[in-house]
Phi, psi and omega in degrees: 000134173284129183237014175233153188214157174239130175248131178265108190227040182254350185283169181273323181069044187296333179284340179265328178287146187283331187205164181301331181262007178288164179305147178289163192303319184295345181256004174291145183272141166231108183066038175076004178241131180295143181308321183295314178290327175300315182298315178302314182294323179295320180291317178294328177294340180263005179107359183289136180241346179225131179234128166261126176253122182268121182261161175202266176300129178049050185307324183298323178293310175304316182299314181297319184292322178292320175303324183290350179263009185290350174281354180270313188196170172292124183246132176233140176249137174237128184264133176256103184285350178255044189289351181279346175285182181291156193294342175301331183289318175301322181291320180297313181294309186284332182292335183283353174276354185247145177242122181089186185298152181214155165274149180227129185228143166284152181276349185254018175251121183269132183200166172260177184294344181297328181285307171297336177294324181289333178276330184296340187260001187289153181267102175294000170269338182274334178210158177270348183205137171239136184234132170293124183228153183240119176279356180281061186304319184292349177265353181290132186291312183235087186292331180297324181273348182288150176275113182275155179223135174249132182233163178216108180066030183091343181272143171284122175249344175201154177207144177159161179287335188255001192291148185279317185249125180203156185233002179197172186242140175291129184263359175084017178223135189226158162240130193205182180204207186298325186298317178294317179301318177301311180302315182291322178298319179294317179294318178294322176296325179280329188245339188088354185201163174194142174259160173305314179303328176299315184292324178293320176304312184294320174292324177299325178296335183267356182076025186244020176238134181230155179261141171246129181277131185274356181067231180258019183293142178279140170207159180212121169279130187248089184253337190224158175308323178295323177296319181296316180301314179297316179298317181294324176293315184293323177289327180277327184220083188310325182292347175268007185294335183274356186264000000 
């Protein structure tokens, strides 16, 4: 079982913040709980005991908030000075602080322990990456902005926001290891930048990336104030999640 995790908390979150001097995205509240704390608690609920948090924008605030979570798990911070680049850079920087397989989570996806728990038991010798995915495409709030996934027999064959054919949506939680980090390093060396989807796509081309179905588990990508309001309604009253 995987017991270590990486949280990407380096971004600015300009669409969610009310003003330029507002809190960075990892510290924005959803139901009175900061996104960073929500993510950490969900991972710990899945059995994680060590968490690496990648900081970037307003790193000192995120660092202080992460330190306050040390009663939950062992917390380590890694700073990404190039946080304005794509998120694959943060994965590559933070992932090198971990040894062996790890869970990987965006900080702005709200979910419960059942999603990372399903990933923590996956066999990283059978594939190099597992991604939590949701086939309930019609229920996604902002489909244009969602990262789409096309699969074939459980294997990921393509991923991206603009792909034309897809059968599920990326939920922002992964199980991965050194192979993903190597791919991201190679891509950045060649291009100067890399996204996480770029790395997944490269592993998929090798037949080494797989999708994990989350079933009826709740998750919500929180990018805007409207997303936050919807997530808060769903968390308080699950039967309102479809409204």
